[in-house]
MDTraj code that builds the backbone (N, CA, C; nanometers):
import mdtraj as md
import numpy as np

residues = "MET THR VAL GLU PRO PRO ASN GLU SER VAL THR PRO ASP ALA GLU PRO VAL VAL PRO PRO GLY ALA ASP PRO GLY GLY ASP GLY ARG GLY LYS LYS ARG ASN ASP ALA LYS ALA PRO ARG LYS GLY GLY GLY LEU ARG GLU SER LEU PHE LEU LEU VAL SER GLY VAL LEU VAL ALA LEU LEU LEU GLN ALA PHE VAL PHE ARG SER PHE TYR ILE PRO SER GLU SER MET GLU ASN THR LEU ILE GLU GLY ASP ARG VAL ILE VAL ASN LYS LEU TYR GLY GLU THR GLU ARG GLY ASP ILE VAL VAL PHE LYS GLY TRP ARG GLY ASP ASP THR ILE LYS ARG VAL ILE ALA VAL GLY GLY ASP THR VAL ARG CYS CYS ASP ALA GLN GLY ARG ILE THR VAL ASN GLY VAL PRO LEU ASP GLU LYS ALA TYR LEU HIS PRO ASP ASP PHE PRO SER GLY ASP LYS PHE GLU LYS VAL VAL PRO LYS GLY ARG LEU TRP VAL MET GLY ASP HIS ARG SER ALA SER SER ASP SER ARG THR HIS GLU GLU MET GLU GLY GLU GLY THR ILE SER THR ALA ALA VAL ILE GLY ARG ALA PHE ALA ILE TYR TRP PRO PHE SER ARG ALA THR LEU LEU SER THR PRO GLU THR PHE VAL LYS VAL ARG".split()
xyz = np.array([
    [-1.2013, 8.1849, -5.4562],
    [-1.1775, 8.0913, -5.4399],
    [-1.0584, 8.1570, -5.4183],
    [-0.9802, 7.9998, -5.3441],
    [-0.8278, 8.0433, -5.3459],
    [-0.7355, 7.9105, -5.4054],
    [-0.6206, 7.9318, -5.5476],
    [-0.6302, 7.7459, -5.6134],
    [-0.4668, 7.7363, -5.5249],
    [-0.4441, 7.7407, -5.4195],
    [-0.3625, 7.6163, -5.4159],
    [-0.2018, 7.5856, -5.4373],
    [-0.0987, 7.6645, -5.4880],
    [0.0308, 7.5606, -5.5568],
    [0.0918, 7.5012, -5.5720],
    [0.1253, 7.5223, -5.7246],
    [0.2261, 7.3539, -5.7002],
    [0.3085, 7.3353, -5.5999],
    [0.3190, 7.1276, -5.5952],
    [0.4202, 7.1878, -5.5007],
    [0.5779, 7.1489, -5.5799],
    [0.5937, 7.2325, -5.5129],
    [0.7561, 7.2800, -5.5568],
    [0.8926, 7.2209, -5.4171],
    [0.8049, 7.1604, -5.3953],
    [0.9520, 7.0336, -5.3224],
    [1.0210, 7.0245, -5.4167],
    [1.2079, 6.9519, -5.4046],
    [1.2259, 6.9003, -5.3699],
    [1.3344, 6.7610, -5.3710],
    [1.3429, 6.6507, -5.4244],
    [1.4304, 6.5980, -5.3747],
    [1.5219, 6.5571, -5.3772],
    [1.6297, 6.5364, -5.3320],
    [1.7849, 6.5880, -5.3686],
    [1.7829, 6.4637, -5.5081],
    [1.8948, 6.4903, -5.5988],
    [1.9080, 6.4314, -5.6885],
    [1.9782, 6.3342, -5.6453],
    [1.9707, 6.2087, -5.7242],
    [1.9882, 6.0047, -5.7027],
    [2.1589, 6.0554, -5.7962],
    [2.2804, 5.9469, -5.7392],
    [2.3189, 6.0063, -5.8280],
    [2.3265, 5.8943, -5.9630],
    [2.3638, 6.0145, -6.0552],
    [2.4108, 5.9429, -6.1620],
    [2.4260, 5.7585, -6.2198],
    [2.2887, 5.6706, -6.2876],
    [2.3620, 5.5764, -6.2803],
    [2.4035, 5.5283, -6.4477],
    [2.5622, 5.5067, -6.4199],
    [2.7101, 5.4063, -6.5160],
    [2.6581, 5.2858, -6.5643],
    [2.6319, 5.2753, -6.6388],
    [2.6045, 5.1483, -6.6526],
    [2.7963, 5.0231, -6.6583],
    [2.8110, 4.9651, -6.6021],
    [2.9119, 4.8638, -6.5755],
    [2.9711, 4.8852, -6.7111],
    [3.0635, 4.8974, -6.6516],
    [3.2088, 4.9059, -6.7563],
    [3.2488, 5.0176, -6.7788],
    [3.1123, 5.2001, -6.8314],
    [3.1312, 5.2680, -6.8990],
    [3.2598, 5.4212, -6.8570],
    [3.2820, 5.4456, -6.9258],
    [3.3343, 5.6038, -6.8005],
    [3.1953, 5.6759, -6.7283],
    [3.2633, 5.6407, -6.6792],
    [3.1834, 5.7550, -6.5455],
    [3.2256, 5.9281, -6.5908],
    [3.2967, 5.9256, -6.6756],
    [3.3655, 6.0942, -6.6773],
    [3.3677, 6.0682, -6.8807],
    [3.2520, 6.0049, -6.9299],
    [3.2388, 6.0302, -7.0322],
    [3.0658, 6.0749, -7.1169],
    [3.1217, 6.0665, -7.2544],
    [2.9737, 6.1207, -7.2379],
    [2.8269, 6.0314, -7.2344],
    [2.8948, 5.9170, -7.1250],
    [2.7837, 5.8656, -7.1619],
    [2.7365, 5.7242, -7.2274],
    [2.7949, 5.6665, -7.2442],
    [2.8410, 5.6135, -7.4036],
    [2.8904, 5.5093, -7.3254],
    [3.0056, 5.6012, -7.2666],
    [3.1168, 5.4993, -7.1584],
    [3.2047, 5.4130, -7.2972],
    [3.3012, 5.3231, -7.2825],
    [3.3941, 5.1916, -7.3135],
    [3.3842, 5.1382, -7.1950],
    [3.4292, 5.0155, -7.2397],
    [3.4546, 4.8864, -7.0836],
    [3.4914, 4.9418, -7.0392],
    [3.6453, 4.8897, -6.9750],
    [3.7735, 4.9525, -6.9027],
    [3.7434, 4.7706, -6.9268],
    [3.9202, 4.7924, -6.8990],
    [3.9894, 4.6345, -6.9453],
    [4.1311, 4.6857, -6.8392],
    [4.1334, 4.7207, -6.7328],
    [4.2697, 4.7164, -6.6686],
    [4.2682, 4.5653, -6.5438],
    [4.1469, 4.4716, -6.5775],
    [4.1647, 4.3597, -6.5345],
    [4.1451, 4.2597, -6.6329],
    [4.2682, 4.1478, -6.5667],
    [4.3151, 4.0208, -6.6820],
    [4.2081, 3.9030, -6.5998],
    [4.1326, 3.8782, -6.6522],
    [4.0681, 3.7191, -6.6056],
    [4.1922, 3.5748, -6.6787],
    [4.1454, 3.5206, -6.5078],
    [4.3017, 3.4358, -6.4730],
    [4.2939, 3.3389, -6.6554],
    [4.4366, 3.3210, -6.7021],
    [4.4204, 3.1814, -6.7982],
    [4.3090, 3.0436, -6.7941],
    [4.3543, 3.0014, -6.8405],
    [4.2974, 2.8906, -6.8216],
    [4.3458, 2.7903, -6.8015],
    [4.4123, 2.6438, -6.7443],
    [4.5047, 2.5867, -6.7969],
    [4.6793, 2.6496, -6.6785],
    [4.6773, 2.7865, -6.6346],
    [4.7844, 2.7829, -6.5823],
    [4.8120, 2.6776, -6.4188],
    [4.6735, 2.7473, -6.3205],
    [4.7646, 2.6191, -6.2668],
    [4.7585, 2.4990, -6.2881],
    [4.7014, 2.3856, -6.3158],
    [4.7396, 2.2893, -6.3816],
    [4.8617, 2.3418, -6.4032],
    [4.9453, 2.3354, -6.5212],
    [5.0756, 2.3761, -6.5853],
    [5.2057, 2.3721, -6.4102],
    [5.0862, 2.5099, -6.3592],
    [5.2446, 2.5312, -6.1846],
    [5.2220, 2.3807, -6.1189],
    [5.1482, 2.3029, -6.1061],
    [5.0861, 2.1794, -6.0606],
    [5.1715, 2.0383, -6.0775],
    [5.2087, 2.0610, -6.2741],
    [5.2362, 1.9729, -6.3254],
    [5.4568, 2.0019, -6.3327],
    [5.4731, 2.0904, -6.3420],
    [5.5364, 2.1148, -6.2554],
    [5.6343, 2.1384, -6.0913],
    [5.5625, 2.1217, -6.0835],
    [5.6251, 2.0856, -5.9082],
    [5.6067, 2.0065, -5.8571],
    [5.4850, 1.8997, -5.9260],
    [5.5050, 1.6908, -5.9385],
    [5.6698, 1.6567, -6.0284],
    [5.6834, 1.7640, -6.1171],
    [5.8258, 1.6954, -6.2932],
    [5.9453, 1.7128, -6.1948],
    [5.9660, 1.8306, -6.1298],
    [6.0632, 1.9003, -5.9751],
    [6.0959, 1.8024, -5.8834],
    [5.9894, 1.8146, -5.8383],
    [5.9605, 1.7339, -5.6949],
    [5.9957, 1.5346, -5.7747],
    [6.0000, 1.4790, -5.8141],
    [6.0187, 1.3188, -5.8970],
    [6.1976, 1.3986, -5.9542],
    [6.1241, 1.4553, -6.0568],
    [6.3163, 1.4435, -6.0567],
    [6.4697, 1.4900, -5.8741],
    [6.3685, 1.5628, -5.8196],
    [6.4846, 1.6348, -5.6937],
    [6.5081, 1.4248, -5.6026],
    [6.3327, 1.3672, -5.5832],
    [6.3517, 1.2763, -5.5393],
    [6.4763, 1.1510, -5.5937],
    [6.4518, 1.1353, -5.7470],
    [6.6010, 1.0658, -5.8450],
    [6.7660, 1.1717, -5.7620],
    [6.7538, 1.2562, -5.8665],
    [6.8737, 1.2547, -5.7629],
    [6.9361, 1.2636, -5.6695],
    [6.8539, 1.2759, -5.5514],
    [6.9027, 1.2289, -5.4246],
    [6.9263, 1.0456, -5.4295],
    [6.8469, 0.9670, -5.4856],
    [6.8290, 0.8283, -5.4536],
    [6.9788, 0.8176, -5.5501],
    [7.0296, 0.9036, -5.6153],
    [7.1222, 0.8614, -5.6958],
    [7.2676, 0.9023, -5.6930],
    [7.2014, 0.9486, -5.5930],
    [7.3668, 1.0604, -5.5454],
    [7.4064, 1.0610, -5.3991],
    [7.3281, 1.0498, -5.3342],
    [7.2680, 1.0998, -5.1718],
    [7.2612, 0.9282, -5.0725],
    [7.0973, 0.9470, -5.1148],
    [7.0557, 0.8799, -5.0575],
    [6.9494, 0.7125, -5.0886],
    [6.9750, 0.5433, -5.1043],
    [6.9287, 0.5002, -5.1081],
    [6.8779, 0.3964, -5.0544],
    [6.7514, 0.3617, -5.0815],
    [6.6308, 0.1880, -4.9457],
    [6.7594, 0.0567, -4.9542],
    [6.7146, -0.0223, -4.8357],
    [6.7444, -0.1546, -4.8978],
    [6.6613, -0.2069, -4.7802],
    [6.6497, -0.3274, -4.8503],
    [6.5507, -0.4654, -4.7480],
    [6.6429, -0.5559, -4.7541],
    [6.6530, -0.5264, -4.5617],
    [6.6776, -0.6615, -4.4966],
    [6.6849, -0.7863, -4.5259],
    [6.7477, -0.8928, -4.6418],
    [6.6997, -1.0233, -4.6732],
    [6.6899, -1.0809, -4.5632],
    [6.7736, -1.1681, -4.4949],
    [6.8629, -1.2267, -4.3543],
    [6.8577, -1.1693, -4.2253],
    [6.8896, -1.2826, -4.1932],
    [6.8846, -1.3163, -3.9947],
    [7.0697, -1.2520, -3.9693],
    [7.1673, -1.2409, -4.0800],
    [7.2745, -1.2227, -4.0120],
    [7.3189, -1.0829, -3.9070],
    [7.2734, -0.9407, -3.9599],
    [7.2495, -0.8739, -3.8265],
    [7.0902, -0.8497, -3.7218],
    [7.0693, -0.9608, -3.6792],
    [7.0258, -0.9862, -3.5555],
    [7.0725, -0.9485, -3.4645],
    [7.0756, -0.9185, -3.3214],
    [6.8424, -0.7901, -3.3218],
    [6.9242, -0.6540, -3.4354],
    [7.0623, -0.6098, -3.4098],
    [7.0160, -0.4809, -3.4842],
    [6.8808, -0.4113, -3.5835],
    [6.9578, -0.5916, -3.7099],
    [6.8911, -0.5407, -3.8165],
    [6.7973, -0.6781, -3.8426],
    [6.7546, -0.6638, -3.8777],
    [6.6529, -0.7825, -3.8721],
    [6.5014, -0.8064, -4.0328],
    [6.5109, -0.9588, -4.0479],
    [6.4583, -0.9722, -4.1871],
    [6.3236, -0.8805, -4.1232],
    [6.3512, -0.8003, -4.3041],
    [6.2384, -0.7113, -4.3654],
    [6.2273, -0.6146, -4.3495],
    [6.3833, -0.5887, -4.1973],
    [6.3825, -0.4104, -4.2182],
    [6.3602, -0.3925, -4.3430],
    [6.3414, -0.2089, -4.3863],
    [6.4007, -0.1627, -4.4816],
    [6.4953, -0.0254, -4.4163],
    [6.6315, 0.0032, -4.4760],
    [6.6913, 0.1618, -4.3157],
    [6.7366, 0.1477, -4.4531],
    [6.7440, 0.3085, -4.5167],
    [6.7847, 0.4291, -4.5638],
    [6.9970, 0.4263, -4.5011],
    [7.0846, 0.4279, -4.6890],
    [7.1836, 0.4660, -4.6737],
    [7.2324, 0.5644, -4.7419],
    [7.3408, 0.6261, -4.6288],
    [7.4242, 0.7633, -4.6770],
    [7.5055, 0.7309, -4.8038],
    [7.4625, 0.7932, -4.9015],
    [7.5767, 0.7191, -5.0007],
    [7.6824, 0.8255, -4.9309],
    [7.7002, 0.9408, -4.9709],
    [7.8313, 1.0348, -4.9564],
    [7.7718, 0.9953, -4.7816],
    [7.9232, 0.9598, -4.6950],
    [7.9700, 0.8779, -4.5804],
    [8.0792, 0.9509, -4.5580],
    [8.1207, 0.9754, -4.5853],
    [8.2723, 0.9877, -4.6610],
    [8.3214, 0.8893, -4.5498],
    [8.4858, 0.8814, -4.5120],
    [8.5514, 0.8096, -4.4358],
    [8.4819, 0.7508, -4.4158],
    [8.5082, 0.5583, -4.3892],
    [8.4075, 0.4360, -4.4308],
    [8.5100, 0.4091, -4.2079],
    [8.4749, 0.4165, -4.1063],
    [8.5014, 0.3968, -4.0205],
    [8.4768, 0.2504, -3.9422],
    [8.5672, 0.2191, -3.7901],
    [8.5427, 0.1037, -3.7133],
    [8.4433, 0.1352, -3.6375],
    [8.2789, 0.0194, -3.7003],
    [8.1405, 0.0222, -3.6092],
    [8.0622, 0.1048, -3.7446],
    [8.0928, 0.1164, -3.8046],
    [7.9879, 0.1647, -3.9151],
    [7.8946, 0.0397, -3.9403],
    [7.7665, 0.0073, -4.0002],
    [7.7343, -0.0764, -4.1152],
    [7.7451, -0.0051, -4.2331],
    [7.8141, -0.0412, -4.2681],
    [7.7461, -0.0497, -4.4456],
    [7.7513, -0.1721, -4.5651],
    [7.7263, -0.1388, -4.6747],
    [7.5821, -0.1877, -4.7476],
    [7.7199, -0.1752, -4.8749],
    [7.7319, -0.2531, -4.8793],
    [7.8872, -0.2857, -5.0179],
    [7.8784, -0.4601, -5.0897],
    [7.9539, -0.4021, -5.2044],
    [7.8597, -0.5119, -5.3414],
    [7.9954, -0.6202, -5.2606],
    [7.8666, -0.7914, -5.2096],
    [8.0198, -0.8669, -5.2589],
    [8.0692, -0.9118, -5.2312],
    [8.1417, -1.0439, -5.1381],
    [8.2209, -1.1162, -5.2201],
    [8.1583, -1.2179, -5.3748],
    [8.1240, -1.2009, -5.4005],
    [7.9883, -1.2238, -5.5381],
    [7.9224, -1.1328, -5.6112],
    [7.9475, -1.0787, -5.5067],
    [7.8618, -0.9348, -5.6255],
    [7.7490, -0.8772, -5.5894],
    [7.7304, -0.9598, -5.5257],
    [7.5635, -0.9560, -5.4902],
    [7.5944, -0.7861, -5.3484],
    [7.4676, -0.7403, -5.3477],
    [7.4431, -0.5803, -5.2072],
    [7.3974, -0.6598, -5.0814],
    [7.5401, -0.6173, -4.9669],
    [7.5583, -0.7166, -4.8695],
    [7.5895, -0.6423, -4.7646],
    [7.5929, -0.6608, -4.6707],
    [7.5020, -0.5784, -4.5250],
    [7.5891, -0.6154, -4.4242],
    [7.7124, -0.5532, -4.2939],
    [7.7837, -0.5512, -4.2377],
    [7.7896, -0.4831, -4.1872],
    [7.8716, -0.4956, -4.0525],
    [7.9372, -0.4522, -3.9810],
    [8.1291, -0.3724, -3.9678],
    [8.1818, -0.3205, -3.9318],
    [8.3203, -0.3028, -4.0180],
    [8.3828, -0.2756, -3.8466],
    [8.4518, -0.4136, -3.8692],
    [8.4881, -0.4324, -3.7212],
    [8.6204, -0.3337, -3.7023],
    [8.7000, -0.3901, -3.8167],
    [8.8760, -0.2739, -3.8035],
    [8.8771, -0.2203, -3.9875],
    [8.9097, -0.1244, -3.9788],
    [8.9825, -0.0951, -4.0790],
    [9.1302, -0.0872, -4.1743],
    [9.1701, -0.0002, -4.2704],
    [9.3427, -0.1394, -4.2969],
    [9.4646, -0.0337, -4.2236],
    [9.5076, -0.1507, -4.1359],
    [9.6040, -0.0826, -4.0539],
    [9.5873, -0.1448, -3.9757],
    [9.4958, -0.2316, -3.9816],
    [9.4770, -0.2888, -3.8043],
    [9.5111, -0.3851, -3.7894],
    [9.4804, -0.5023, -3.6629],
    [9.5528, -0.6417, -3.6905],
    [9.4911, -0.6049, -3.5742],
    [9.3381, -0.7262, -3.5957],
    [9.1473, -0.8338, -3.6063],
    [9.2274, -0.9572, -3.5521],
    [9.1939, -0.9859, -3.4205],
    [9.2449, -1.1000, -3.3519],
    [9.0758, -1.1747, -3.3056],
    [9.1280, -1.3018, -3.2999],
    [9.0419, -1.3818, -3.2196],
    [9.0884, -1.5006, -3.1057],
    [9.0503, -1.5241, -2.9794],
    [8.9730, -1.3727, -2.9291],
    [9.1032, -1.4191, -2.8178],
    [9.0737, -1.3277, -2.7577],
    [9.1463, -1.3379, -2.6194],
    [9.1527, -1.3752, -2.4900],
    [9.1438, -1.3519, -2.3970],
    [9.1903, -1.5013, -2.3261],
    [8.9953, -1.5010, -2.1916],
    [8.9807, -1.3677, -2.2084],
    [8.7764, -1.3741, -2.2404],
    [8.6713, -1.3915, -2.3296],
    [8.7972, -1.4297, -2.3973],
    [8.6639, -1.4358, -2.5655],
    [8.6445, -1.3423, -2.7061],
    [8.6581, -1.2324, -2.6145],
    [8.6456, -1.0953, -2.7435],
    [8.7404, -1.0362, -2.8199],
    [8.6908, -1.0689, -2.9638],
    [8.7307, -0.9927, -3.0075],
    [8.7921, -0.8707, -2.9881],
    [8.9641, -0.7927, -2.9979],
    [9.0646, -0.7360, -2.9829],
    [9.0640, -0.6688, -3.1472],
    [9.1100, -0.5735, -3.1408],
    [9.1619, -0.4687, -3.2517],
    [9.2635, -0.3658, -3.1815],
    [9.4369, -0.3638, -3.2904],
    [9.5494, -0.3523, -3.2522],
    [9.5475, -0.3055, -3.0762],
    [9.5217, -0.5114, -3.0231],
    [9.5102, -0.5087, -2.8562],
    [9.4146, -0.4686, -2.8385],
    [9.2500, -0.3737, -2.8741],
    [9.2079, -0.3620, -2.7876],
    [9.0605, -0.4463, -2.7689],
    [9.0753, -0.4701, -2.6911],
    [8.8947, -0.5706, -2.6426],
    [8.7847, -0.5107, -2.7081],
    [8.6931, -0.5595, -2.8134],
    [8.5863, -0.4711, -2.7545],
    [8.4630, -0.5677, -2.6495],
    [8.3723, -0.5227, -2.6385],
    [8.2611, -0.4913, -2.5628],
    [8.1104, -0.5265, -2.6305],
    [8.1230, -0.5581, -2.7187],
    [7.9916, -0.5910, -2.8474],
    [7.9056, -0.6106, -2.7760],
    [7.8516, -0.6222, -2.6124],
    [7.7066, -0.7047, -2.5758],
    [7.5924, -0.6145, -2.6379],
    [7.6539, -0.4194, -2.6227],
    [7.5115, -0.3395, -2.6739],
    [7.4549, -0.3320, -2.8743],
    [7.5689, -0.4781, -2.9921],
    [7.5212, -0.4969, -3.0570],
    [7.4860, -0.6513, -3.0548],
    [7.5812, -0.7338, -3.0850],
    [7.5591, -0.8842, -3.0363],
    [7.5078, -0.9445, -3.0501],
    [7.4215, -1.0306, -3.1341],
    [7.2901, -1.0672, -3.1071],
    [7.3130, -1.1401, -2.9177],
    [7.1955, -1.1905, -2.8640],
    [7.1902, -1.2104, -2.7886],
    [7.2269, -1.3439, -2.7233],
    [7.1723, -1.4328, -2.8131],
    [7.2548, -1.5567, -2.7739],
    [7.3174, -1.5829, -2.8636],
    [7.4348, -1.4769, -2.8845],
    [7.5714, -1.5508, -3.0283],
    [7.7169, -1.5676, -2.8810],
    [7.8076, -1.5367, -2.9388],
    [7.9203, -1.5325, -2.9339],
    [7.9947, -1.4351, -3.0046],
    [8.0792, -1.3780, -2.9408],
    [8.2020, -1.3308, -3.1095],
    [8.3031, -1.3927, -3.2064],
    [8.2433, -1.5133, -3.2102],
    [8.3179, -1.5720, -3.3135],
    [8.3604, -1.6605, -3.3006],
    [8.2168, -1.7979, -3.3442],
    [8.3950, -2.0041, -3.2930],
    [8.4373, -2.0105, -3.4818],
    [8.5390, -1.8836, -3.5063],
    [8.6591, -1.9187, -3.6092],
    [8.7604, -1.8587, -3.4649],
    [8.8867, -1.8945, -3.5034],
    [8.9893, -1.7690, -3.4349],
    [9.0022, -1.7385, -3.5560],
    [9.1467, -1.6500, -3.5205],
    [9.1817, -1.5435, -3.6307],
    [9.2344, -1.4562, -3.5889],
    [9.3929, -1.3720, -3.6885],
    [9.4482, -1.2782, -3.7119],
    [9.5067, -1.2286, -3.8064],
    [9.4135, -1.1231, -3.8108],
    [9.4303, -1.1179, -4.0082],
    [9.5300, -0.9057, -3.9372],
    [9.6220, -0.8565, -4.0118],
    [9.6155, -0.7218, -4.0815],
    [9.5820, -0.6995, -4.1649],
    [9.5091, -0.6210, -4.1932],
    [9.4002, -0.5092, -4.3069],
    [9.4481, -0.4859, -4.3964],
    [9.4763, -0.5344, -4.5021],
    [9.5734, -0.4335, -4.5552],
    [9.5228, -0.2522, -4.5656],
    [9.5799, -0.1949, -4.6131],
    [9.5879, -0.0825, -4.6774],
    [9.4499, -0.0646, -4.7491],
    [9.3625, 0.0680, -4.7121],
    [9.2685, 0.0365, -4.8683],
    [9.1535, -0.0508, -4.8272],
    [9.0857, -0.1379, -4.6979],
    [9.0245, -0.2642, -4.7150],
    [8.9342, -0.2871, -4.5786],
    [8.8564, -0.3536, -4.5776],
    [8.7768, -0.3528, -4.4661],
    [8.7629, -0.4853, -4.4379],
    [8.7533, -0.5352, -4.2312],
    [8.7820, -0.6221, -4.1739],
    [8.5589, -0.6389, -4.1377],
    [8.4973, -0.7164, -4.2321],
    [8.3290, -0.6843, -4.2030],
    [8.2638, -0.8264, -4.1312],
    [8.2037, -0.8292, -4.0519],
    [8.1008, -0.9419, -4.0093],
    [7.9944, -0.9002, -3.9730],
    [7.8689, -0.9795, -4.0207],
    [7.7538, -1.0014, -3.8811],
    [7.7302, -0.9828, -3.7740],
    [7.6482, -0.8642, -3.6757],
    [7.6016, -0.9179, -3.5482],
    [7.4789, -1.0191, -3.4993],
    [7.5066, -1.0690, -3.6055],
    [7.4819, -1.2481, -3.5494],
    [7.5989, -1.3557, -3.6068],
    [7.6759, -1.3660, -3.5215],
    [7.8003, -1.4750, -3.5474],
    [7.7557, -1.5367, -3.6119],
    [7.6962, -1.6423, -3.5765],
    [7.7045, -1.8283, -3.6086],
    [7.6263, -1.8266, -3.7082],
    [7.4998, -1.6628, -3.7774],
    [7.4699, -1.6702, -3.8854],
    [7.4346, -1.5998, -3.9793],
    [7.6096, -1.5497, -3.9652],
    [7.6793, -1.4316, -4.0423],
    [7.7495, -1.5219, -4.1774],
    [7.7807, -1.5159, -4.3278],
    [7.8136, -1.5614, -4.3753],
    [7.9159, -1.3905, -4.4625],
    [8.0665, -1.3518, -4.3721],
    [8.1707, -1.2966, -4.3473],
    [8.2554, -1.2811, -4.3965],
    [8.3959, -1.1831, -4.3412],
    [8.5873, -1.1763, -4.3611],
    [8.5371, -1.3137, -4.2836],
    [8.5167, -1.4093, -4.2045],
    [8.5526, -1.4674, -4.1497],
    [8.5663, -1.6006, -4.2379],
    [8.4692, -1.6651, -4.3409],
    [8.3682, -1.7005, -4.4093],
    [8.4986, -1.6656, -4.5997],
    [8.5836, -1.6591, -4.5508],
    [8.5914, -1.6022, -4.7659],
    [8.7235, -1.5090, -4.7439],
    [8.7903, -1.6555, -4.6221],
    [8.9857, -1.5670, -4.6498],
    [9.0144, -1.6538, -4.7062],
    [8.9598, -1.7231, -4.8056],
    [9.0215, -1.7941, -4.9750],
    [9.0066, -1.6905, -5.0119],
    [8.9379, -1.5829, -5.0361],
    [8.9744, -1.5114, -5.1599],
    [9.0161, -1.3872, -5.2221],
    [9.0740, -1.3100, -5.1658],
    [9.0887, -1.2421, -5.2927],
    [9.1126, -0.9819, -5.1899],
    [9.2458, -1.0759, -5.0814],
    [9.1686, -0.9532, -4.9734],
    [9.1238, -1.0315, -4.8179],
    [9.2008, -1.1889, -4.8593],
    [9.1951, -1.2964, -4.7568],
    [9.0973, -1.2870, -4.6510],
    [8.9768, -1.2401, -4.7246],
    [8.8348, -1.2508, -4.6131],
    [8.7817, -1.0829, -4.6182],
    [8.8752, -1.0041, -4.6532],
    [8.9128, -0.7858, -4.6648],
    [8.7469, -0.8161, -4.7668],
    [8.7598, -0.6478, -4.7128],
    [8.6402, -0.6259, -4.8660],
    [8.6805, -0.4541, -4.8914],
    [8.6806, -0.4274, -4.9877],
    [8.7660, -0.3341, -5.0903],
    [8.6996, -0.1783, -5.0161],
    [8.7587, -0.0728, -4.9997],
    [8.6630, 0.0566, -4.9388],
    [8.5847, 0.1153, -5.0905],
    [8.6439, 0.0267, -5.1495],
    [8.5591, 0.0815, -5.3428],
    [8.4796, 0.0705, -5.3094],
    [8.4040, -0.0955, -5.2832],
    [8.3133, -0.1901, -5.3295],
    [8.1879, -0.0970, -5.2169],
    [8.2274, -0.0136, -5.1016],
    [8.1714, 0.0402, -5.0086],
    [8.0373, 0.1155, -5.0976],
    [7.9329, 0.0773, -5.0912],
    [7.8095, 0.1957, -5.1588],
    [7.7687, 0.3107, -5.1013],
    [7.6943, 0.2810, -4.9475],
    [7.7624, 0.3600, -4.8176],
    [7.6857, 0.3207, -4.6521],
    [7.7209, 0.4193, -4.6021],
    [7.6404, 0.3989, -4.4980],
    [7.4797, 0.3692, -4.3910],
    [7.4915, 0.2802, -4.3897],
    [7.2944, 0.2779, -4.2544],
    [7.3398, 0.3598, -4.1817],
    [7.2216, 0.4513, -4.2044],
    [7.1825, 0.5265, -4.1231],
    [7.0339, 0.5691, -4.0119],
    [6.9337, 0.4748, -4.0422],
    [6.8116, 0.4840, -3.9750],
    [6.7737, 0.3681, -4.0387],
    [6.7033, 0.2914, -3.9209],
    [6.6097, 0.1419, -3.9683],
    [6.4493, 0.3098, -3.9995],
    [6.3192, 0.2063, -4.1158],
    [6.3047, 0.3827, -4.2062],
    [6.1006, 0.2420, -4.1943],
    [6.1908, 0.1350, -4.1903],
    [6.0774, 0.0544, -4.1685],
    [6.0995, -0.0554, -4.1072],
    [5.9988, -0.2030, -4.0312],
    [5.7954, -0.1341, -4.0612],
    [5.8387, 0.0635, -3.8860],
    [5.7619, 0.0935, -3.8913],
    [5.7502, 0.2065, -3.8752],
    [5.7743, 0.1837, -3.6949],
    [5.7510, 0.1212, -3.6181],
    [5.7233, 0.0262, -3.5299],
    [5.8627, 0.0127, -3.4119],
    [5.9792, 0.0106, -3.5619],
    [6.1091, -0.0726, -3.5306],
    [6.2600, 0.1402, -3.5944],
    [6.1464, 0.1927, -3.6152],
    [6.1870, 0.3043, -3.6987],
    [6.3575, 0.4579, -3.5915],
    [6.4722, 0.4237, -3.6608],
    [6.5600, 0.3979, -3.5169],
    [6.6760, 0.4772, -3.6357],
    [6.7110, 0.5713, -3.6120],
    [6.8391, 0.6021, -3.5983],
    [6.9523, 0.4371, -3.6196],
    [7.0753, 0.4645, -3.6619],
    [7.2184, 0.3627, -3.6025],
    [7.3303, 0.4138, -3.5627],
    [7.3987, 0.4749, -3.5158],
    [7.4286, 0.5420, -3.4451],
    [7.6153, 0.3640, -3.3986],
    [7.7544, 0.4970, -3.4443],
    [7.8645, 0.3545, -3.4542],
    [7.8850, 0.3621, -3.2103],
    [7.8610, 0.1936, -3.1469],
    [7.8741, 0.1813, -3.0664],
    [8.0174, 0.2871, -3.0070],
    [7.9657, 0.2852, -2.8189],
    [8.1648, 0.3639, -2.8599],
    [8.1705, 0.2441, -2.8391],
    [8.2445, 0.0798, -2.8451],
    [8.3404, 0.0285, -2.7866],
    [8.4669, 0.0546, -2.8988],
    [8.4298, 0.1114, -3.0167],
    [8.5013, 0.1038, -3.0640],
    [8.6141, 0.2591, -3.1619],
    [8.5584, 0.3547, -3.0215],
    [8.6182, 0.4875, -3.0277],
    [8.7454, 0.5061, -2.9130],
    [8.7527, 0.3441, -2.8756],
    [8.8603, 0.3252, -2.7144],
    [8.9161, 0.2473, -2.7898],
    [8.9171, 0.2220, -2.9570],
    [9.0052, 0.1847, -3.1053],
    [9.1107, 0.2865, -3.1425],
    [9.2389, 0.2738, -3.1323],
    [9.3583, 0.3505, -3.1542],
    [9.4675, 0.2402, -3.3614],
])
top = md.Topology()
chain = top.add_chain()
for i, resn in enumerate(residues, 1):
    res = top.add_residue(resn, chain, resSeq=i)
    for name in ("N", "CA", "C"):
        top.add_atom(name, md.element.get_by_symbol(name[0]), res)
traj = md.Trajectory(xyz[None], top)
């Protein structure tokens, strides 16, 4: 009787199983690896709070030293600005120029917004033979910003603006209390350049009226 030899065939050795965290080159007992640290709880929250506080501080600094928002409470600047508009004012605007729309501390201490018609040293007069306001003898073409149902001025005047002061008027002349109506006060109706808070450069609300406020071309001709 023939006896079959036992099956000697072998299968390839499997990779040794290493427990998670064990040292594969060690003695099998291994040590837990510590080369990866779990994120600390609360780190993301601290970063979010830091960014939020930083953003608030930047916004407050900009408002304190650069930009400021103002609400238009009346019709005196129509149709350039209408009641309910909100404008952004640049407080670092530089030198005030003819044609600028500025916010200033008014004759009675309240915040007021008007257009600069003449600056220190200018002679402003109303009106010439065609009913136009002139600055240094140059007539102003005000159709681009004057209220369409209004006229340059119902009051006649002629002033030499003192140095360091401004002659200001609203775009809706018949509805505006401006330099013409404060001639009995210091500066004969003019305001000090030091009283200017900033130059209005944009309407931002309502969105349907959002626009930049530019200087009318007619003032470029004045010397």
